[in-house]
C-alpha positions as CSV (number, residue, x, y, z in Angstrom):
1,M,118.8,-203.7,-82.7
2,E,116.5,-202.6,-85.6
3,R,119.4,-200.8,-87.3
4,T,121.5,-203.9,-87.2
5,L,118.7,-205.9,-88.8
6,Q,118.0,-203.3,-91.4
7,R,121.7,-203.6,-92.5
8,E,121.2,-207.3,-92.9
9,G,118.6,-206.5,-95.5
10,Y,115.3,-206.4,-93.6
11,A,114.1,-202.9,-94.8
12,V,110.7,-203.0,-93.0
13,L,110.5,-204.4,-89.5
14,V,107.5,-204.9,-87.5
15,G,107.7,-205.1,-83.8
16,M,104.8,-206.8,-81.9
17,D,103.9,-207.4,-78.3
18,E,100.9,-208.7,-76.4
19,V,99.0,-207.5,-73.4
20,G,96.5,-209.3,-71.3
21,R,97.5,-212.9,-71.7
22,G,97.2,-213.6,-68.0
23,A,94.2,-211.5,-67.1
24,L,91.0,-212.9,-65.9
25,A,88.8,-210.6,-67.8
26,G,88.8,-208.6,-71.0
27,P,90.6,-209.2,-74.4
28,V,94.1,-210.2,-75.1
29,S,95.5,-207.4,-77.2
30,V,98.5,-207.2,-79.6
31,G,100.2,-204.0,-80.7
32,V,102.1,-203.7,-83.9
33,V,104.5,-201.0,-85.1
34,A,106.2,-201.0,-88.5
35,I,109.4,-199.0,-89.0
36,G,111.5,-198.6,-92.1
37,I,114.9,-197.2,-93.0
38,S,113.4,-193.6,-93.4
39,C,112.1,-193.6,-89.7
40,R,114.2,-191.5,-87.4
41,T,115.3,-192.6,-83.8
42,A,112.5,-193.7,-81.7
43,P,110.7,-191.1,-79.6
44,Q,112.4,-190.5,-76.4
45,G,111.2,-192.5,-73.4
46,V,109.9,-195.4,-75.5
47,K,110.5,-198.6,-73.4
48,D,108.6,-201.6,-72.2
49,S,105.1,-200.4,-71.3
50,K,105.3,-202.1,-67.8
51,L,108.3,-199.7,-67.0
52,L,106.2,-196.5,-67.8
53,T,103.5,-194.7,-65.7
54,P,100.0,-194.6,-67.2
55,A,100.4,-190.9,-68.0
56,A,103.8,-191.5,-69.6
57,R,102.4,-194.1,-71.8
58,E,99.3,-192.0,-73.0
59,R,101.8,-189.1,-73.8
60,L,103.8,-191.4,-76.0
61,V,101.0,-192.8,-78.0
62,P,100.6,-189.8,-80.6
63,R,104.5,-189.7,-80.9
64,I,104.8,-193.4,-81.6
65,K,102.0,-193.0,-84.3
66,R,103.9,-190.2,-86.1
67,W,107.1,-192.0,-85.9
68,A,106.0,-195.4,-87.4
69,L,105.3,-196.3,-90.9
70,A,102.2,-198.0,-89.7
71,H,100.6,-199.2,-86.5
72,G,97.7,-201.0,-85.0
73,V,96.2,-202.9,-82.2
74,G,94.3,-206.1,-82.5
75,H,92.1,-207.7,-79.9
76,A,90.6,-211.3,-79.2
77,W,87.7,-211.2,-76.9
78,P,86.9,-213.5,-73.9
79,E,84.4,-215.6,-75.8
80,E,87.0,-216.2,-78.5
81,I,89.7,-217.2,-75.9
82,D,87.1,-219.5,-74.4
83,A,86.3,-221.1,-77.8
84,V,89.9,-221.5,-79.3
85,G,92.4,-221.2,-76.2
86,I,94.7,-218.4,-75.5
87,M,97.5,-219.2,-78.0
88,A,95.1,-219.3,-81.0
89,A,93.5,-216.1,-79.6
90,L,96.9,-214.4,-79.5
91,R,97.4,-215.3,-83.2
92,L,93.9,-214.0,-84.0
93,A,94.7,-210.7,-82.2
94,G,98.0,-210.6,-84.0
95,E,96.5,-211.2,-87.3
96,R,93.9,-208.5,-86.7
97,A,96.8,-206.0,-85.8
98,L,98.8,-206.9,-88.8
99,A,95.8,-206.2,-91.0
100,Q,95.8,-202.6,-89.9
101,L,99.2,-202.0,-91.6
102,G,97.5,-201.5,-94.9
103,D,99.9,-201.6,-97.7
104,T,103.0,-201.9,-95.4
105,R,104.5,-205.3,-95.8
106,P,107.0,-206.6,-93.2
107,D,110.3,-208.2,-94.2
108,L,110.7,-209.3,-90.6
109,V,108.4,-209.6,-87.6
110,L,110.0,-209.3,-84.1
111,L,108.3,-210.9,-81.2
112,D,109.2,-210.6,-77.5
113,G,110.1,-213.8,-75.7
114,N,111.3,-217.2,-76.9
115,H,108.0,-218.6,-78.3
116,D,106.7,-217.8,-81.7
117,W,102.9,-217.5,-80.9
118,L,102.1,-215.8,-84.2
119,T,102.9,-218.6,-86.8
120,D,100.5,-221.4,-87.2
121,P,101.8,-224.0,-89.6
122,T,98.4,-225.8,-89.6
123,R,96.5,-222.8,-90.9
124,V,97.1,-220.0,-93.4
125,G,96.0,-216.8,-91.8
126,L,96.4,-213.3,-92.8
127,L,100.1,-213.4,-92.7
128,G,99.8,-215.8,-95.7
129,L,97.2,-214.1,-97.6
130,L,98.9,-210.7,-98.3
131,E,98.8,-210.4,-102.1
132,G,99.6,-214.2,-102.2
133,S,102.9,-213.8,-100.6
134,Q,104.6,-216.2,-98.2
135,P,104.4,-215.2,-94.5
136,P,107.2,-213.0,-93.5
137,P,109.8,-214.6,-91.1
138,V,109.3,-214.2,-87.4
139,R,112.3,-213.8,-85.0
140,T,111.8,-214.2,-81.4
141,M,114.1,-212.4,-79.0
142,I,114.4,-212.5,-75.2
143,K,113.9,-208.9,-73.8
144,A,112.9,-207.6,-77.2
145,D,110.8,-205.0,-75.4
146,L,114.0,-203.6,-73.9
147,R,116.2,-204.1,-76.9
148,C,113.9,-203.2,-79.8
149,S,112.2,-199.8,-80.0
150,S,109.5,-201.1,-82.4
151,V,108.5,-204.0,-79.9
152,A,108.6,-201.5,-77.0
153,A,106.4,-199.1,-79.0
154,A,104.0,-201.9,-79.8
155,S,103.7,-202.8,-76.1
156,V,102.8,-199.2,-75.4
157,L,100.0,-199.0,-77.9
158,A,98.6,-202.3,-76.9
159,K,98.7,-201.5,-73.1
160,V,97.0,-198.0,-73.5
161,E,94.2,-199.3,-75.8
162,R,93.5,-202.4,-73.7
163,D,93.6,-200.3,-70.4
164,G,91.1,-197.8,-72.0
165,L,88.8,-200.7,-72.8
166,M,88.9,-201.9,-69.3
167,V,88.3,-198.6,-67.8
168,Q,85.3,-198.1,-70.2
169,A,83.9,-201.5,-69.4
170,S,84.2,-200.9,-65.6
171,A,82.0,-197.9,-65.8
172,E,79.1,-200.2,-66.7
173,P,77.1,-200.8,-63.4
174,R,77.2,-204.7,-63.8
175,H,81.1,-204.5,-64.1
176,T,81.8,-201.8,-61.4
177,P,82.3,-204.2,-58.5
178,Y,85.3,-205.9,-60.2
179,L,87.2,-202.6,-60.1
180,W,88.7,-203.0,-63.5
181,E,89.6,-199.3,-63.5
182,H,92.3,-200.2,-61.0
183,N,93.2,-203.9,-61.8
184,K,92.6,-203.9,-65.7
185,G,91.1,-207.5,-65.3
186,Y,94.0,-209.0,-63.7
187,A,93.9,-211.3,-60.6
188,A,94.0,-208.4,-57.9
189,P,92.6,-209.3,-54.5
190,E,89.6,-207.1,-54.9
191,H,88.8,-208.6,-58.3
192,Q,88.9,-212.1,-56.9
193,E,86.9,-211.0,-53.8
194,A,84.1,-209.8,-56.3
195,L,84.4,-213.0,-58.3
196,R,83.7,-215.0,-55.1
197,R,80.6,-212.9,-54.4
198,L,79.1,-212.3,-57.8
199,G,80.7,-215.0,-60.1
200,P,82.0,-214.2,-63.5
201,S,80.6,-211.6,-66.1
202,E,80.4,-211.9,-69.9
203,W,83.8,-210.2,-69.9
204,H,85.5,-213.0,-68.0
205,R,87.3,-216.0,-69.5
206,R,84.9,-218.6,-68.2
207,S,86.9,-221.6,-69.5
208,W,89.6,-220.6,-67.0
209,N,87.5,-221.8,-64.1
210,I,88.0,-218.4,-62.3
211,A,85.0,-218.3,-60.0
212,A,84.7,-221.6,-58.2
213,A,86.7,-220.4,-55.1
214,G,87.9,-217.0,-56.1
215,T,91.1,-218.6,-57.4
216,V,92.4,-219.1,-61.0
217,V,92.7,-222.4,-62.8
218,V,94.2,-221.6,-66.2
219,P,94.3,-224.2,-69.1
220,E,97.9,-225.4,-69.6
221,E,98.4,-223.4,-72.8
222,G,97.3,-220.2,-71.2
223,V,99.6,-220.1,-68.1
224,P,99.7,-216.4,-67.3
225,Q,102.9,-214.4,-67.9
């Protein structure tokens, strides 16, 4: 797909994908991978991170970083999600990821799905402040993580980094009962049982009313996917 778009005149393409939107705890994370005409074929095995084993994802990370023109992962933290909502937090994480591209300027941003969660017409973010330029166009694409190597690679980077953060947090004694090393902050039965017994920690998204009865009540804009 990227080669087709480059023939249409988009020399530098940026694939983006998010991880953790529907989790109960931890950040929402956005990976970004920029590729250009000079980039070779994507590393063998690059695909949607959900289709890969943890070990396979981790092996791909250094290969993706060598392949890409630039890359990054941005996070928005639970207190930020609670303060601004999940969609604005996604934009914040995406802008933080794009800021890591340095001097690499995208001609087109590719997002998985059918909703442009990156563009905010009411506010000029980092996308609109790059050397005074206009924000690059964003194109949404169903199954982009299966059709676009850059989006799939971005999902791998985001998944590996976010999983690492959740495992690291789980090692802290106050977080150990939630078993994040296994569920990565999602609504697994053992996670919800710990919430029923202990209530939420500072890493939980408290605005989601997750602890009242061990069930999840998510604000309308943050329906997990």
